[in-house]
Each structure stands twice: as C-alpha cells, then as structure tokens.
Backbone as JSON, one array per atom type, in Angstrom:
{
  "sequence": "MPAGGVGARAGTAFPKQYRPLLGKPMLRWAVSALLADARIEQLRVAVAVGDGRAADALRGLPRTVCRPCAGPTRAATVLGALRDAAPAAHDWVLVHDAARPGLPADALARLIDTCLRHGEGGLLAEPVADTVKRAVGDQNRPRVQASVSRDALWLAQTPQMFPAGALRAALEAAEGVEGITDEASAMELAGHQPLLVPGSARNFKVTWPEDFELMESLLNVRMAEPFSGRD",
  "N": [[0.84, -1.19, 0.0], [0.95, 1.96, -1.13], [1.71, 4.84, 0.65], [2.81, 7.37, 0.8], [2.21, 9.88, -0.11], [0.97, 13.33, -0.19], [-1.55, 14.27, -0.7], [-2.64, 16.76, -1.78], [-4.93, 17.89, -3.01], [-6.99, 17.3, -1.32], [-7.23, 19.13, 0.68], [-6.36, 19.04, 3.34], [-4.57, 19.61, 6.44], [-2.49, 17.98, 6.84], [-0.99, 14.91, 5.55], [-3.5, 13.24, 3.67], [-4.12, 10.57, 4.17], [-4.07, 10.22, 6.85], [-6.17, 11.56, 7.87], [-8.91, 11.59, 10.05], [-11.6, 9.25, 9.91], [-14.67, 8.64, 11.07], [-13.41, 8.57, 13.54], [-11.09, 7.08, 13.21], [-7.91, 6.87, 11.53], [-7.84, 7.33, 7.96], [-6.04, 5.67, 6.62], [-5.89, 3.43, 8.28], [-8.44, 2.32, 7.97], [-8.3, 1.62, 5.26], [-6.26, -0.3, 5.24], [-7.42, -2.22, 6.92], [-9.5, -3.03, 5.29], [-8.24, -4.58, 3.33], [-7.18, -6.58, 4.91], [-9.39, -8.05, 5.4], [-9.58, -10.25, 3.82], [-8.42, -13.44, 4.23], [-6.46, -14.51, 2.68], [-4.55, -12.64, 2.18], [-1.4, -12.55, 2.99], [0.54, -10.86, 4.06], [0.64, -7.4, 4.71], [2.16, -4.64, 3.46], [2.96, -1.43, 4.2], [4.0, 1.38, 2.57], [5.7, 4.14, 3.47], [6.76, 7.62, 3.74], [10.17, 8.51, 4.44], [10.86, 9.31, 7.77], [8.23, 9.64, 8.47], [5.99, 10.22, 10.97], [3.5, 9.41, 11.77], [2.43, 7.0, 10.89], [2.96, 4.63, 12.4], [1.39, 4.86, 14.75], [-1.12, 5.01, 13.57], [-1.47, 2.48, 12.55], [-1.19, 0.75, 14.63], [-1.45, -2.34, 16.32], [-2.75, -3.75, 14.3], [-3.08, -6.85, 12.59], [-0.7, -8.83, 10.66], [0.58, -6.76, 9.35], [3.01, -4.55, 8.11], [5.04, -1.74, 8.39], [6.95, 0.29, 6.29], [9.63, 2.54, 5.6], [9.88, 3.37, 2.69], [8.95, 4.91, 0.63], [8.8, 6.67, -2.48], [9.31, 9.5, -4.77], [7.14, 9.39, -6.51], [4.1, 7.57, -7.22], [4.65, 5.21, -8.69], [7.39, 4.92, -8.16], [7.27, 4.51, -5.43], [5.85, 2.06, -5.19], [7.61, 0.39, -6.56], [9.85, 0.65, -4.92], [8.82, -0.54, -2.61], [8.46, -3.16, -3.49], [11.11, -3.9, -3.97], [12.05, -3.72, -1.39], [10.55, -5.65, -0.02], [11.13, -7.95, -1.43], [9.74, -10.25, -2.73], [9.16, -13.61, -4.01], [9.38, -14.29, -7.53], [7.08, -15.51, -8.53], [5.15, -15.01, -6.66], [2.01, -13.56, -5.79], [1.06, -10.16, -5.89], [-0.75, -7.53, -4.47], [-1.72, -4.19, -4.99], [-2.93, -1.45, -3.32], [-4.78, 1.58, -2.97], [-4.23, 3.92, -0.38], [-6.16, 5.78, -0.09], [-8.58, 4.64, -0.65], [-10.62, 3.61, 1.28], [-13.07, 2.37, 1.34], [-13.27, -0.13, 0.18], [-15.09, -2.97, -0.65], [-15.43, -6.22, 0.83], [-16.33, -8.28, -0.84], [-15.71, -7.38, -3.4], [-12.92, -7.34, -3.31], [-12.43, -10.1, -2.92], [-13.46, -11.02, -5.33], [-11.64, -10.01, -7.22], [-9.23, -11.34, -6.48], [-10.02, -14.04, -6.78], [-10.6, -14.11, -9.54], [-8.14, -13.45, -10.81], [-6.5, -15.55, -9.89], [-7.86, -17.74, -10.92], [-7.61, -17.43, -13.69], [-4.9, -17.15, -13.95], [-3.72, -14.73, -14.55], [-2.8, -11.25, -14.29], [-4.72, -8.49, -12.96], [-7.19, -5.87, -12.41], [-9.46, -4.07, -10.28], [-12.24, -2.36, -11.61], [-14.59, -0.03, -13.09], [-17.17, 0.22, -15.53], [-17.47, 3.15, -17.56], [-20.06, 5.34, -16.85], [-21.09, 7.89, -17.18], [-21.54, 10.68, -19.49], [-18.74, 11.61, -21.37], [-16.51, 14.3, -21.7], [-14.1, 15.94, -23.7], [-11.82, 18.43, -22.89], [-10.88, 21.83, -23.78], [-8.73, 24.67, -23.76], [-7.67, 26.88, -21.02], [-7.01, 25.88, -17.58], [-8.56, 27.31, -15.8], [-10.76, 28.18, -17.19], [-12.14, 26.11, -18.78], [-13.4, 24.66, -21.85], [-15.76, 22.73, -23.77], [-14.38, 20.56, -26.04], [-14.95, 18.24, -27.45], [-17.23, 15.44, -27.42], [-16.65, 12.27, -25.96], [-16.77, 8.92, -26.87], [-18.12, 6.59, -24.66], [-18.05, 3.91, -24.88], [-16.54, 0.86, -24.16], [-14.89, 2.06, -22.3], [-13.37, 2.18, -19.12], [-13.21, 2.91, -15.62], [-10.41, 2.9, -13.71], [-9.71, 1.2, -10.67], [-8.42, 0.27, -7.45], [-7.77, -2.68, -5.46], [-4.91, -3.65, -7.52], [-3.66, -6.45, -9.09], [-0.91, -8.52, -9.53], [1.65, -10.87, -10.69], [4.58, -10.82, -8.72], [7.21, -10.71, -9.84], [6.79, -10.02, -12.55], [5.51, -7.55, -12.26], [7.45, -6.01, -10.94], [9.48, -6.0, -12.91], [8.16, -4.62, -14.95], [7.72, -2.1, -13.78], [10.35, -1.29, -13.36], [11.24, -1.12, -16.0], [9.69, 1.0, -16.79], [10.63, 3.22, -15.49], [11.03, 6.68, -15.25], [9.33, 7.14, -17.36], [6.63, 9.02, -18.56], [3.18, 9.21, -17.53], [2.68, 6.86, -16.17], [0.53, 6.0, -14.11], [-0.64, 4.1, -12.58], [-0.31, 0.64, -11.55], [-1.21, -1.05, -13.54], [-0.86, 0.46, -15.87], [1.9, 0.42, -16.18], [2.25, -2.3, -16.61], [0.84, -2.56, -19.0], [2.48, -1.08, -20.69], [4.57, -2.82, -20.81], [3.59, -4.74, -22.43], [1.5, -6.34, -21.57], [-1.97, -7.3, -21.05], [-3.98, -6.47, -18.76], [-6.54, -8.05, -16.79], [-9.88, -6.85, -16.51], [-11.8, -6.42, -13.76], [-14.99, -6.32, -12.38], [-15.58, -3.67, -10.17], [-16.53, -1.61, -7.45], [-18.85, 0.96, -6.62], [-18.57, 1.91, -4.09], [-15.94, 1.84, -3.66], [-14.57, 4.19, -4.18], [-12.08, 6.76, -4.77], [-10.87, 8.82, -2.27], [-10.54, 12.1, -2.76], [-11.22, 14.85, -2.97], [-12.2, 17.59, -0.74], [-14.97, 17.29, -0.03], [-15.33, 14.6, -0.29], [-14.72, 13.22, 2.03], [-16.86, 13.3, 3.85], [-18.81, 11.86, 2.45], [-17.53, 9.36, 2.3], [-17.44, 8.69, 5.01], [-20.14, 8.22, 5.51], [-20.54, 5.89, 4.04], [-18.79, 4.16, 5.33], [-20.04, 3.97, 7.78], [-22.15, 2.32, 7.14], [-20.72, 0.03, 6.49], [-19.67, -0.68, 8.96], [-21.82, -1.79, 10.17], [-22.04, -4.22, 9.03], [-21.06, -7.73, 8.86], [-17.6, -8.18, 9.13], [-14.55, -9.35, 8.78], [-12.01, -8.22, 8.82], [-12.09, -5.89, 10.18], [-10.96, -3.83, 12.84]],
  "CA": [[0.0, 0.0, 0.0], [1.71, 3.21, -1.15], [1.11, 5.83, 1.54], [3.82, 8.41, 1.01], [1.79, 11.13, -0.72], [0.46, 14.38, 0.69], [-2.97, 14.49, -0.97], [-2.83, 18.21, -1.78], [-6.27, 18.28, -3.44], [-7.97, 17.02, -0.28], [-7.37, 20.31, 1.52], [-6.07, 18.75, 4.74], [-3.35, 20.24, 6.94], [-1.47, 16.91, 6.89], [-1.33, 13.91, 4.52], [-4.91, 12.87, 3.81], [-4.31, 9.2, 4.65], [-4.18, 10.26, 8.31], [-7.41, 12.27, 8.23], [-9.82, 10.65, 10.72], [-12.92, 8.92, 9.42], [-15.35, 8.0, 12.2], [-12.5, 8.45, 14.67], [-9.89, 6.31, 12.89], [-7.27, 7.38, 10.31], [-8.25, 6.69, 6.71], [-5.09, 4.61, 6.33], [-6.26, 2.23, 9.05], [-9.61, 1.75, 7.31], [-7.88, 1.0, 4.0], [-5.52, -1.52, 5.58], [-8.37, -3.2, 7.44], [-10.28, -3.56, 4.16], [-7.45, -5.64, 2.7], [-7.02, -7.68, 5.86], [-10.64, -8.8, 5.46], [-9.38, -11.52, 3.11], [-7.37, -14.19, 4.92], [-5.41, -14.88, 1.72], [-3.5, -11.62, 2.24], [-0.47, -13.07, 4.0], [1.2, -9.73, 4.72], [0.35, -6.1, 4.11], [3.3, -3.75, 3.67], [2.6, -0.03, 3.97], [5.2, 2.14, 2.2], [5.55, 5.53, 3.88], [7.93, 8.46, 3.55], [11.18, 8.51, 5.5], [10.55, 10.31, 8.79], [6.8, 9.68, 8.75], [5.79, 9.97, 12.39], [2.09, 9.12, 12.04], [2.0, 5.67, 10.43], [3.02, 3.61, 13.46], [0.21, 5.0, 15.6], [-2.31, 4.73, 12.77], [-1.56, 1.05, 12.25], [-0.88, -0.03, 15.82], [-2.33, -3.45, 16.7], [-3.33, -4.47, 13.17], [-2.31, -8.06, 12.3], [-0.14, -9.08, 9.33], [0.86, -5.45, 8.75], [4.37, -4.05, 8.28], [5.21, -0.37, 7.89], [8.32, 0.46, 5.83], [9.91, 3.88, 5.07], [10.5, 3.18, 1.38], [8.2, 5.66, -0.38], [9.57, 7.5, -3.39], [8.67, 10.76, -5.16], [5.93, 9.12, -7.27], [3.45, 6.3, -6.87], [5.39, 4.1, -9.29], [8.64, 4.76, -7.42], [6.95, 3.95, -4.12], [5.53, 0.65, -5.34], [8.85, -0.3, -6.91], [10.65, 0.6, -3.7], [8.22, -1.52, -1.7], [8.76, -4.49, -4.03], [12.53, -4.17, -3.7], [12.2, -3.87, 0.06], [9.94, -6.91, 0.41], [11.82, -9.02, -2.17], [8.97, -11.48, -2.87], [9.53, -14.49, -5.11], [8.82, -13.81, -8.78], [5.76, -16.08, -8.78], [4.2, -14.57, -5.63], [1.05, -12.55, -6.22], [1.11, -8.91, -5.13], [-1.84, -6.59, -4.67], [-1.42, -2.81, -4.63], [-4.2, -0.77, -3.04], [-4.65, 2.97, -2.56], [-4.59, 4.27, 1.0], [-7.32, 6.67, -0.16], [-9.78, 3.88, -1.0], [-10.95, 2.82, 2.47], [-14.39, 1.76, 1.24], [-13.2, -1.38, -0.59], [-15.91, -4.04, -0.08], [-14.77, -7.52, 0.9], [-16.69, -9.12, -1.97], [-14.96, -6.92, -4.57], [-11.56, -7.84, -3.13], [-12.44, -11.54, -3.18], [-13.71, -11.22, -6.76], [-10.38, -9.77, -7.92], [-8.3, -12.43, -6.19], [-10.53, -15.26, -7.4], [-10.5, -14.02, -11.0], [-6.74, -13.53, -11.22], [-5.99, -16.89, -9.63], [-8.52, -18.69, -11.82], [-7.09, -17.28, -15.05], [-3.45, -17.08, -13.95], [-3.33, -13.46, -15.14], [-2.99, -10.09, -13.46], [-5.88, -7.67, -13.28], [-7.51, -4.76, -11.51], [-10.85, -3.69, -10.15], [-12.58, -1.21, -12.45], [-16.01, 0.1, -13.38], [-17.45, 0.84, -16.83], [-17.85, 4.57, -17.5], [-21.51, 5.49, -16.99], [-21.44, 9.26, -17.52], [-21.05, 11.23, -20.73], [-17.37, 12.08, -21.2], [-16.16, 15.44, -22.53], [-12.71, 16.35, -23.79], [-11.78, 19.88, -22.69], [-9.88, 22.65, -24.44], [-8.6, 25.94, -23.04], [-6.89, 26.81, -19.8], [-7.63, 25.16, -16.46], [-9.5, 28.17, -15.09], [-11.95, 28.39, -18.01], [-12.17, 25.07, -19.83], [-14.57, 24.53, -22.7], [-15.89, 21.42, -24.39], [-13.85, 20.4, -27.4], [-15.69, 17.17, -28.1], [-17.71, 14.34, -26.59], [-15.87, 11.05, -26.16], [-17.59, 7.73, -26.71], [-17.79, 5.84, -23.44], [-17.99, 2.48, -25.19], [-15.3, 0.16, -23.81], [-14.09, 2.82, -21.33], [-13.51, 1.76, -17.73], [-12.5, 3.7, -14.62], [-9.55, 2.01, -12.93], [-9.69, 1.26, -9.22], [-7.49, -0.66, -6.85], [-6.44, -3.21, -5.73], [-4.45, -4.18, -8.78], [-3.01, -7.69, -8.66], [0.0, -9.06, -10.55], [2.8, -11.61, -10.18], [5.57, -9.85, -8.24], [8.32, -10.57, -10.76], [6.36, -9.29, -13.74], [5.23, -6.16, -11.89], [8.73, -5.33, -10.69], [10.15, -5.79, -14.2], [7.44, -3.59, -15.69], [7.98, -0.81, -13.14], [11.74, -0.93, -13.63], [11.32, -0.71, -17.41], [8.94, 2.24, -16.98], [11.21, 4.32, -14.72], [11.26, 7.87, -16.04], [8.32, 7.28, -18.4], [5.45, 9.77, -18.11], [1.89, 8.56, -17.72], [2.55, 5.63, -15.4], [-0.24, 6.47, -12.97], [-0.99, 2.95, -11.76], [0.48, -0.54, -11.87], [-1.69, -1.59, -14.81], [-0.28, 1.2, -16.99], [3.26, -0.1, -16.36], [2.12, -3.63, -17.22], [0.43, -2.34, -20.39], [3.67, -0.65, -21.42], [5.4, -4.0, -20.97], [2.96, -5.65, -23.38], [0.44, -7.15, -20.96], [-3.34, -6.82, -21.11], [-4.56, -6.88, -17.48], [-7.97, -8.32, -16.71], [-10.75, -5.87, -15.87], [-12.71, -7.13, -12.86], [-15.95, -5.35, -11.87], [-15.31, -3.18, -8.83], [-17.68, -1.16, -6.67], [-18.95, 2.41, -6.44], [-18.13, 2.21, -2.72], [-14.48, 1.81, -3.66], [-14.07, 5.39, -4.83], [-10.87, 7.35, -4.19], [-11.07, 10.08, -1.55], [-9.66, 13.05, -3.43], [-11.62, 16.22, -2.72], [-12.66, 17.78, 0.65], [-16.32, 16.77, 0.2], [-15.33, 13.13, -0.33], [-14.57, 12.64, 3.37], [-18.19, 13.12, 4.43], [-19.45, 10.75, 1.74], [-16.91, 8.11, 2.7], [-17.87, 8.37, 6.37], [-21.48, 7.64, 5.46], [-20.4, 4.52, 3.56], [-18.14, 3.35, 6.37], [-21.06, 3.7, 8.79], [-22.87, 1.14, 6.67], [-19.81, -1.11, 6.58], [-19.52, -1.06, 10.36], [-22.99, -2.57, 10.57], [-21.98, -5.5, 8.33], [-19.98, -8.63, 9.29], [-16.38, -7.8, 8.4], [-13.51, -10.0, 9.59], [-10.77, -7.47, 8.89], [-12.23, -4.63, 10.92], [-10.48, -3.91, 14.22]],
  "C": [[0.88, 1.25, 0.0], [1.01, 4.27, -0.32], [2.1, 6.94, 1.84], [3.43, 9.75, 0.46], [1.25, 12.12, 0.3], [-1.0, 14.68, 0.44], [-3.34, 15.95, -1.0], [-4.25, 18.62, -2.12], [-7.32, 18.09, -2.35], [-8.15, 18.18, 0.69], [-7.13, 20.07, 2.99], [-4.74, 19.38, 5.14], [-2.2, 19.24, 7.04], [-1.87, 15.86, 5.86], [-2.7, 13.29, 4.75], [-5.12, 11.46, 4.34], [-4.42, 9.13, 6.16], [-5.39, 11.05, 8.79], [-8.37, 11.27, 8.89], [-11.14, 10.49, 9.97], [-13.6, 8.12, 10.52], [-14.37, 7.68, 13.32], [-11.24, 7.66, 14.41], [-9.26, 6.86, 11.62], [-7.71, 6.62, 9.07], [-7.33, 5.53, 6.36], [-5.47, 3.33, 7.05], [-7.47, 1.54, 8.43], [-9.19, 1.0, 6.05], [-7.12, -0.3, 4.25], [-6.48, -2.6, 6.07], [-9.21, -3.81, 6.33], [-9.54, -4.69, 3.46], [-7.31, -6.85, 3.64], [-8.29, -8.51, 6.0], [-10.52, -10.14, 4.76], [-8.18, -12.24, 3.71], [-6.24, -14.6, 3.99], [-4.32, -13.82, 1.63], [-2.55, -12.02, 3.36], [0.22, -11.94, 4.77], [0.86, -8.46, 3.96], [1.49, -5.15, 4.47], [2.91, -2.34, 3.25], [3.88, 0.77, 3.74], [4.97, 3.62, 2.5], [6.84, 6.3, 3.64], [8.89, 8.32, 4.72], [10.84, 9.63, 6.49], [9.07, 10.45, 9.09], [6.56, 9.29, 10.21], [4.37, 9.55, 12.75], [1.71, 7.67, 11.79], [1.95, 4.64, 11.56], [1.8, 3.66, 14.36], [-1.05, 4.63, 14.83], [-2.54, 3.24, 12.59], [-1.38, 0.16, 13.48], [-1.93, -1.11, 16.1], [-2.93, -4.22, 15.55], [-2.47, -5.7, 12.85], [-1.75, -8.04, 10.89], [0.24, -7.79, 8.61], [2.26, -4.98, 9.12], [4.43, -2.65, 7.67], [6.68, -0.15, 7.53], [8.53, 1.84, 5.22], [10.61, 3.81, 3.71], [9.74, 3.91, 0.27], [9.13, 6.52, -1.21], [8.8, 8.75, -3.79], [7.39, 10.58, -5.97], [5.33, 7.81, -6.8], [4.24, 5.13, -7.41], [6.7, 3.84, -8.54], [8.4, 4.14, -6.05], [6.65, 2.46, -4.21], [6.78, -0.16, -5.69], [9.76, -0.41, -5.69], [10.13, -0.42, -2.71], [8.49, -2.95, -2.17], [10.22, -4.86, -3.77], [12.76, -4.43, -2.22], [11.67, -5.23, 0.53], [10.62, -8.11, -0.22], [11.0, -10.31, -2.24], [9.51, -12.33, -4.01], [8.79, -14.03, -6.37], [7.39, -14.3, -9.01], [4.73, -15.68, -7.73], [3.26, -13.52, -6.22], [1.13, -11.34, -5.29], [-0.11, -8.08, -5.48], [-1.38, -5.21, -4.22], [-2.74, -2.08, -4.48], [-3.95, 0.64, -2.53], [-5.03, 3.15, -1.1], [-5.81, 5.16, 1.04], [-8.57, 5.97, -0.67], [-10.17, 2.99, 0.18], [-12.28, 2.1, 2.39], [-14.43, 0.45, 0.48], [-14.06, -2.46, 0.06], [-15.17, -5.38, -0.14], [-15.11, -8.39, -0.31], [-15.97, -8.69, -3.24], [-13.51, -7.4, -4.5], [-11.48, -9.33, -3.45], [-12.63, -11.83, -4.67], [-12.43, -11.02, -7.58], [-9.42, -10.93, -7.72], [-8.74, -13.71, -6.88], [-10.32, -15.25, -8.91], [-9.06, -14.16, -11.47], [-6.16, -14.91, -11.01], [-6.58, -17.89, -10.6], [-7.92, -18.64, -13.22], [-5.57, -17.26, -15.11], [-2.92, -15.82, -14.59], [-3.57, -12.33, -14.15], [-4.2, -9.28, -13.9], [-6.11, -6.6, -12.24], [-9.01, -4.61, -11.4], [-11.09, -2.44, -10.99], [-14.08, -1.2, -12.66], [-16.21, 0.72, -14.75], [-17.88, 2.3, -16.65], [-19.34, 4.68, -17.76], [-21.91, 6.88, -17.48], [-20.94, 9.63, -18.92], [-19.68, 11.86, -20.49], [-17.09, 13.21, -22.19], [-14.65, 15.65, -22.53], [-12.67, 17.87, -23.76], [-10.69, 20.54, -23.52], [-9.84, 23.98, -23.69], [-7.83, 25.77, -21.76], [-7.71, 26.2, -18.67], [-8.7, 25.98, -15.77], [-10.8, 28.39, -15.87], [-12.0, 27.36, -19.14], [-13.47, 25.1, -20.61], [-14.58, 23.14, -23.31], [-15.3, 21.47, -25.79], [-14.64, 19.35, -28.15], [-16.21, 16.2, -27.05], [-16.93, 13.08, -26.96], [-16.79, 9.85, -25.95], [-17.15, 6.97, -25.47], [-17.77, 4.33, -23.66], [-16.59, 1.93, -24.9], [-14.39, 0.96, -22.89], [-14.41, 2.35, -19.91], [-12.73, 2.72, -16.85], [-11.72, 2.74, -13.72], [-9.7, 2.27, -11.44], [-8.48, 0.46, -8.73], [-8.28, -1.51, -5.86], [-6.21, -3.57, -7.19], [-3.51, -5.32, -8.43], [-2.19, -8.29, -9.8], [1.05, -9.96, -9.9], [3.93, -10.62, -9.85], [6.71, -9.63, -9.24], [7.97, -9.75, -11.99], [6.11, -7.82, -13.42], [6.52, -5.4, -11.65], [9.45, -5.04, -12.01], [9.48, -4.67, -14.98], [7.71, -2.2, -15.1], [9.42, -0.36, -13.38], [11.91, -0.46, -15.08], [10.66, 0.64, -17.65], [9.52, 3.42, -16.2], [11.52, 5.5, -15.63], [10.25, 8.11, -17.15], [7.12, 8.02, -17.84], [4.18, 8.94, -18.34], [1.71, 7.24, -17.0], [1.85, 5.99, -14.08], [-0.76, 5.34, -12.09], [-0.16, 1.75, -12.23], [0.08, -1.1, -13.23], [-1.07, -0.86, -15.99], [1.16, 0.78, -17.24], [3.21, -1.48, -17.02], [1.7, -3.52, -18.68], [1.64, -1.96, -21.23], [4.59, -1.83, -21.7], [4.76, -5.05, -21.88], [1.86, -6.53, -22.82], [-0.93, -6.5, -21.17], [-4.06, -7.26, -19.84], [-6.07, -7.1, -17.58], [-8.69, -7.17, -16.02], [-11.81, -6.62, -15.07], [-13.68, -6.11, -12.27], [-15.69, -4.98, -10.41], [-16.58, -2.77, -8.11], [-17.66, 0.36, -6.58], [-18.49, 2.82, -5.05], [-16.61, 2.31, -2.63], [-13.9, 3.05, -4.34], [-12.86, 5.96, -4.08], [-11.18, 8.68, -3.54], [-10.04, 11.08, -2.07], [-9.94, 14.49, -3.02], [-12.17, 16.38, -1.3], [-14.04, 17.17, 0.91], [-16.38, 15.25, 0.2], [-15.27, 12.51, 1.06], [-15.94, 12.37, 4.0], [-18.91, 11.95, 3.77], [-18.85, 9.42, 2.17], [-17.32, 7.73, 4.12], [-19.25, 7.74, 6.37], [-21.43, 6.2, 4.98], [-19.76, 3.62, 4.61], [-19.1, 3.06, 7.52], [-21.86, 2.47, 8.42], [-22.0, -0.09, 6.83], [-19.67, -1.6, 8.01], [-20.68, -1.92, 10.83], [-22.99, -3.96, 9.92], [-20.92, -6.4, 8.97], [-18.73, -8.36, 8.47], [-15.18, -8.26, 9.21], [-12.26, -9.18, 9.73], [-10.86, -6.22, 9.73], [-11.74, -4.81, 12.35], [-11.44, -3.18, 15.15]]
}
C-alpha cells in the first residue's frame, strides 16, 4: 500500500491518509479492508522517510508491516516496496490505494478469485456510466472540445493484482516514463493486457474535501456489516 503522498487536493493540513474517518485514520480503514481476506499473507505499507504518524495509525493491526520506502511518485513507491519486500517472482502482489478505504470484501475476493482462476494479473474497475467530454482551453476556463464515446471505457480502481516478478520488471522498465499512474499502466507498457474485474462504487478514491463526508457515510454502513478485517 503506497502511503507516502500528501494528498494536496484534499485540503487537509497533513497527509490525507491520516485524516480521521469516524475516529480512525483513513489509512487504518484501507488496511483493514485488505485484511478482510485471509489470503492476504502480509500487508506492507510504504511511507515516507521520517513519517511519524504511520506507526500509531496502524498499531495493533495483524499481518501489517510499515516500511519507510516511499519515493517521489506512486510508481517509485511501489517499486521501492517491491525491492524492500523481495517477494519471489511467482508470488502474487496486490497494490491498493490508501485513499480507497471503502473497498468491499466481496470486490476484493472477486479480484483475487478471477486472477488466480485465469493465472493473469488484473484490476478492479467500473465501466464509465457518464457522458465524457474532452476539454480545451486553460484550467480556469475550460470549454468542451468534443464528446468522447464511453464504449469500452472503464474507470480504474485498486487493488491491482499481478505476479511480483512481472510487476517489478514492468515498473523498472517504466522508470522515467510519463503517464505511469498505476500498476496496470506499467504492465500495459510491458505488453500485458490486465484483466478488468468489476469493482464497486463504494471503492471510490477520496480526493476532494467533500469526499470525506461521503466516505464516512459509507463506512457507517460497513460497520454494521460482518467484516472479519475490521479492528
């Protein structure tokens, strides 16, 4: 779990992964969501060197290791975490955003089951439902240039699951390449076609200030459900 960013768009005074949701840091919720599946043998959280908040946020959670190996980008952080953990090439690795604490247990299980059944890497994603517009002009006053067909378009989520050796090789080959915004994009650059596994609207990424309130309402629902990974 890469957790070395600052989340500038969230408008928080400190990295957004430590913003409390229902009294617990968002990072703790995200980690607990992954721990809901017993097949996750170990969860390694990659934080920035000198991060003084992670240990308290994760205290008492099982199968969880916190490592100061975050880099300047998401790709660098994930690559650093892979080098730090040194898994066998055939081991499966899942990468999940610390800002997606609403991951449902059934969506996680669906991803793991699908990748294992087909022996291929993949990611949770949802088909685009809204009309998509391509913009033109500056950021302060954008205008519509054209409508984009949403046929065959999907919105990527996490976790994203790949064999450790293949993912590490893809990230190493993509070092310095622009546009590597998730693990799947590095795998695509390496010639792979990751599986698209239906995700969940509850698994949205907390990005903007108003997202925190919405996520809290969803987590309230989750707390009322049986959930083995919740502490």
